C-alpha positions in Angstrom: 170.7 104.3 153.2 170.7 106.7 156.2 167.8 108.6 154.6 165.8 105.4 154.2 166.5 104.4 157.8 165.3 107.8 159.0 162.1 107.5 157.0 161.5 104.0 158.4 162.2 105.3 161.9 159.7 108.2 161.5 157.1 105.8 160.2 157.5 103.5 163.1 157.3 106.4 165.5 154.2 107.8 163.8 152.5 104.4 164.1 153.5 104.1 167.7 152.1 107.6 168.5 148.9 106.7 166.6 148.5 103.5 168.6 149.2 105.5 171.8 146.6 108.1 170.9 144.0 105.3 170.1 144.7 103.6 173.5 144.3 106.9 175.3 141.1 107.6 173.5 139.8 104.1 174.4 140.6 104.8 178.1 138.8 108.1 177.9 135.8 106.4 176.3 135.7 104.0 179.2 135.9 106.9 181.7 133.1 108.7 179.9 130.9 105.6 180.0 131.5 105.2 183.7 130.4 108.8 184.2 127.4 108.3 181.9 126.2 105.3 184.0 126.2 107.4 187.1 124.5 110.2 185.2 121.6 108.2 184.0 120.9 106.8 187.5 119.9 110.3 188.7 116.2 110.8 188.9 114.9 113.7 186.9 111.7 114.5 185.0 112.0 113.9 181.2 112.6 117.5 180.2 115.4 118.0 182.7 116.9 114.6 181.9 117.0 115.5 178.2 118.7 118.8 178.8 121.3 117.2 181.1 121.9 114.4 178.7 122.6 116.9 175.9 125.0 118.9 178.0 126.8 115.7 179.1 127.1 114.5 175.5 128.7 117.8 174.4 131.2 117.7 177.3 132.0 114.1 176.6 132.6 114.4 172.9 134.6 117.6 173.2 137.2 115.6 175.2 137.6 113.1 172.5 139.4 113.2 169.1 136.9 112.0 166.5 139.7 111.1 164.1 141.6 108.9 166.5 138.6 107.0 167.9 138.2 103.4 166.8 134.8 102.3 165.4 134.5 100.1 168.4 134.8 103.2 170.6 132.2 105.0 168.5 129.9 102.0 168.8 130.3 101.9 172.6 129.4 105.6 173.0 126.6 105.8 170.5 125.0 102.6 171.5 124.9 103.9 175.1 123.1 107.0 173.7 125.9 109.4 174.5 124.8 111.8 171.8 126.3 115.3 171.0 124.6 118.5 170.1 124.2 119.8 166.6 127.7 121.1 165.9 129.6 118.1 167.2 127.0 115.7 165.6 127.9 117.2 162.2 131.6 116.7 162.9 131.1 113.1 163.8 128.8 112.4 160.9 131.5 113.8 158.4 134.2 111.7 160.0 132.2 108.5 159.8 131.2 109.4 156.2 134.9 109.3 155.3 135.3 105.9 156.9 132.1 104.5 155.3 133.7 104.9 151.9 135.6 101.6 152.6 133.9 98.6 150.9 134.5 96.1 153.7 132.8 95.5 157.0 134.5 98.5 158.7 133.1 100.8 156.1 129.7 99.2 156.6 129.9 99.6 160.3 130.8 103.3 159.9 127.8 103.8 157.7 125.5 102.1 160.3 127.0 104.2 163.1 125.9 107.3 161.3 122.3 106.3 161.8 122.7 107.4 165.4 123.7 110.9 164.3 120.5 112.3 162.6 118.8 114.2 165.4 120.0 117.6 164.2 120.5 116.7 160.5 118.5 118.2 157.7 116.0 116.0 155.8 118.5 115.8 152.9 121.4 114.9 155.2 119.2 112.2 156.9 118.2 110.8 153.6 121.8 110.5 152.5 122.8 108.8 155.8 120.1 106.2 155.5 120.6 105.6 151.8 124.4 105.0 152.3 123.8 102.7 155.3 121.2 100.5 153.6 123.0 100.3 150.3 126.5 99.5 151.6 127.9 96.3 150.1 129.0 95.0 153.5 125.4 95.2 154.9 124.5 91.6 154.4 127.5 90.4 156.3 126.9 92.9 159.1 123.3 91.8 159.5 124.5 88.3 160.5 125.9 89.9 163.6 123.3 90.6 166.3 125.3 93.6 167.6 124.9 95.5 164.3 121.1 95.8 164.8 121.4 98.3 167.6 122.6 100.9 165.2 119.2 101.0 163.4 117.7 102.8 166.4 118.0 106.2 164.7 115.4 105.1 162.2 112.8 104.5 164.9 112.3 108.0 166.2 108.7 109.3 166.0 109.7 112.2 163.7 111.1 110.0 161.0 107.9 109.5 158.9 109.3 111.5 156.0 112.6 109.7 156.2 110.9 106.3 156.2 108.8 107.3 153.1 111.9 108.7 151.3 113.8 105.5 151.9 110.9 103.0 151.8 112.4 101.0 148.9 115.8 100.6 150.7 114.0 99.5 153.9 111.8 97.1 152.0 114.9 95.6 150.3 116.2 94.6 153.8 114.1 91.5 153.5 116.5 90.1 150.9 119.5 90.6 153.3 118.1 89.0 156.4 120.0 86.0 157.8 118.2 82.6 158.1 117.9 82.9 161.9 117.4 86.4 163.0 119.0 87.4 166.3 116.5 88.5 169.0 118.0 92.0 169.0 117.0 92.5 165.3 113.3 91.7 165.9 112.6 94.8 168.1 114.2 97.0 165.4 112.7 95.4 162.3 109.1 95.2 163.6 108.6 99.0 164.0 110.5 99.6 160.7 108.0 97.4 158.9 105.0 99.0 160.7 106.4 102.4 159.8 106.7 101.4 156.2 103.1 100.1 156.1 101.9 103.3 157.6 103.7 105.8 155.4 102.9 104.0 152.2 99.8 101.8 152.8 98.8 101.9 149.1 101.7 99.7 148.1 101.6 96.5 150.2 103.9 94.8 147.7 106.7 96.9 149.2 106.5 95.2 152.5 104.7 91.8 151.9 107.9 89.7 151.7 109.4 91.7 154.6 106.3 90.9 156.7 106.3 87.2 155.8 110.0 86.8 156.6 109.7 88.8 159.8 106.6 87.0 161.1 108.2 83.7 160.6 111.2 84.8 162.6 109.0 86.0 165.4 107.2 82.7 165.6 110.5 80.7 165.5 111.9 82.8 168.4 108.7 82.5 170.5 108.6 78.7 169.9 112.3 78.2 170.6 113.5 81.2 172.5 117.1 82.2 173.0 118.4 81.3 176.4 119.2 85.0 177.1 115.5 86.0 176.8 113.5 86.6 180.0 109.7 86.6 180.5 109.4 90.3 179.7 111.4 89.9 176.5 109.1 87.0 175.4 106.0 89.1 176.1 107.5 91.9 173.9 108.0 89.4 171.1 104.4 88.2 171.4 103.2 91.8 171.2 105.5 92.4 168.3 104.0 89.4 166.4 100.5 90.8 167.1 101.5 94.2 165.7 102.9 92.5 162.6 99.7 90.5 162.1 97.7 93.7 162.4 99.3 95.1 159.2 96.9 92.9 157.1 94.2 91.9 159.6 93.3 95.4 160.8 89.5 95.6 160.7 88.2 98.0 158.1 85.6 100.7 158.6 82.1 99.0 158.5 83.3 95.6 159.7 82.2 94.1 163.1 84.3 95.2 166.1 86.1 92.5 168.0 84.5 91.3 171.2 87.0 92.9 173.6 86.7 92.0 177.2 86.5 94.9 179.6 87.8 94.9 183.2 86.7 98.2 184.7 89.1 100.2 186.9 86.9 103.1 187.9 83.4 101.8 187.4 81.6 98.9 189.1 78.9 96.7 187.6 79.6 97.8 184.1 79.3 95.5 181.0 82.0 92.8 180.8 82.7 93.1 177.0 82.3 95.4 174.1 79.5 93.2 172.8 77.5 93.9 175.9 77.4 97.5 174.9 75.5 96.8 171.7 72.7 99.3 171.2 74.8 102.3 172.2 77.6 104.2 170.5 80.9 103.3 172.0 84.1 105.4 171.9 87.3 103.6 172.9 90.1 106.1 173.7 93.2 103.9 174.0 95.8 105.7 176.2 98.6 105.3 178.8 100.0 107.5 181.6 103.4 107.8 179.8 101.8 109.0 176.6 102.1 112.8 176.5 99.7 113.1 173.5 97.1 111.1 175.4 97.3 113.3 178.4 97.2 116.4 176.3 93.7 115.4 175.1 92.2 115.2 178.6 90.7 118.7 178.7 89.0 118.2 175.4 87.8 114.7 176.4 86.4 116.1 179.6 84.4 118.6 177.6 83.2 116.0 175.2 82.1 113.7 178.0 80.0 116.5 179.5 78.2 116.8 176.1 77.3 113.1 175.9 74.2 111.3 177.0 75.7 108.2 178.8 72.5 106.2 178.1 73.2 106.7 174.4 77.0 107.1 174.0 79.7 105.5 176.1 83.2 107.0 176.2 85.8 104.6 177.6 89.5 105.2 178.5 90.8 101.9 177.3 94.2 100.7 178.3 96.1 97.5 179.5 98.6 96.7 182.2 101.7 98.4 181.0 104.2 97.4 183.7 105.2 101.0 184.0 103.5 104.2 185.2 104.3 107.8 184.7 103.6 109.8 187.8 104.8 113.3 188.9 107.5 113.5 186.2 108.9 110.0 186.9 108.5 106.7 185.2 107.8 104.0 187.8 108.6 100.3 187.2 105.5 98.3 188.0 106.3 95.0 186.2 104.8 92.0 188.0 102.6 94.2 190.3 99.2 94.4 188.6 97.2 95.2 191.8 99.5 98.2 192.5 99.2 99.4 188.9 95.4 99.2 189.1 95.5 101.2 192.4 97.7 103.8 190.8 95.3 104.1 187.8 92.4 104.8 190.2 94.4 107.4 192.0 95.6 108.9 188.7 92.1 109.1 187.2 90.8 111.0 190.3 93.8 113.3 190.3 93.5 114.1 186.6 89.7 114.5 186.8 89.1 111.8 184.2 85.3 112.0 184.2 85.0 109.1 181.7 85.5 105.5 183.0 88.7 103.5 182.6 88.7 99.8 181.6 91.5 97.3 181.0 91.4 95.1 177.9 93.6 92.5 176.3 96.6 94.2 174.7 97.3 91.5 172.2 93.8 91.3 170.9 93.3 95.0 170.7 96.6 95.6 169.0 96.1 92.8 166.5 92.4 93.3 165.6 92.3 97.1 165.7 95.7 97.7 164.2 96.9 99.8 167.1 100.4 101.0 166.3 100.8 103.8 168.8 98.9 105.8 171.4 96.6 107.6 171.5 94.3 105.5 169.3 90.5 105.9 168.9 88.0 103.3 167.9 84.3 104.2 167.4 81.7 101.4 167.4 78.1 102.1 166.3 74.9 100.6 167.8 75.1 97.6 165.6 78.7 96.8 166.7 80.3 98.0 163.5 83.6 100.0 163.5 82.9 103.5 162.2 86.1 105.2 163.1 89.6 103.7 163.9 93.0 105.3 164.0 95.6 107.5 165.8 94.7 110.5 163.7 91.1 110.8 165.0 91.2 114.0 167.1 88.4 115.2 169.4 87.1 117.7 166.8 86.8 114.9 164.2 85.4 112.6 166.8 82.7 115.0 167.8 81.7 115.4 164.1 81.6 111.6 163.6 79.4 111.2 166.7 76.9 113.8 165.3 76.9 112.0 162.0 76.2 108.6 163.5 73.4 110.1 165.7 71.9 111.7 162.6 71.8 108.4 160.7 70.6 106.5 163.8 73.6 104.1 163.8 
């Protein structure tokens, strides 16, 4: 009897100590998040900010006991993008892997949380993380909860093309698990997932057709009857998201007539008001933005290309739209609701960067939908008859120069 009482007392003490450790960890997490909010408010250029964020993540996670952290604490930290370096990331991934073995919603949440922890993972490790998360038996229940969608962000990184291709069937199968009314948080995640799926495997539209149909209906429903929590900016993003979805099937093919995009010139006066007005000349639309590093990296080559062109015969246009944000001197400026200021900044930027080709604003929704723009930079080439002869994000300046020569030779 005494032995039994001792064992019971030890168990009670162990449970109490475990609860105490968990409470201490939760308090530490709250402290870390308070420090993180102060950290992200500091203004740095992107490179410095990334280095500081990495250092902060390592310090923060080294203070915590990954085995004692609750899934709620994991979620609070990872959703706030407090991410560790490679070594600690692996430790956390292994810990959450153990917890994901549970068949219930806690196991499913642990599997979804691992999607945040693939930055330093090998391709094989990343594939396993996604496969487990998207095949977990608790996934359908979790998708009913709007909060669960934030954990899909790890699938949206630009370097995940191979990962999307490897897991394309699992991603396509998500369509069968979607709730009747999708929470707004899910739409901003599912839309780029679908576009990524269509991009990495365009030859099999049957993979994503039901996904697209279901998601397009959800976007239309939310736009028609928006959630009270959505503001003007969020609704604009939804409208753009719907345009992107529609572009999956409606993208104009090579040889078809180009859309009659309206052009509002930023750095050139008295120029044609629409793409149709440029009929009779070759037109190169280089879609770009100040915050797009790959766009800016092309400036030197575009400058050389522009010097080679006869403007009476070929028009090179830096096409963009009002972004609501502007990247200047290593900082991202918020210019939402100030179109006049953004246009002024564009004029100053063009002069500073020696952009010798004219800049024009066009309609974002029309361009995205009708030209299938899924990212920047994006190049569209229109011949003298108004037909699309080149269109895509993979059209570099060398390929562009060759295409122009070919069109000149054929007189198109």
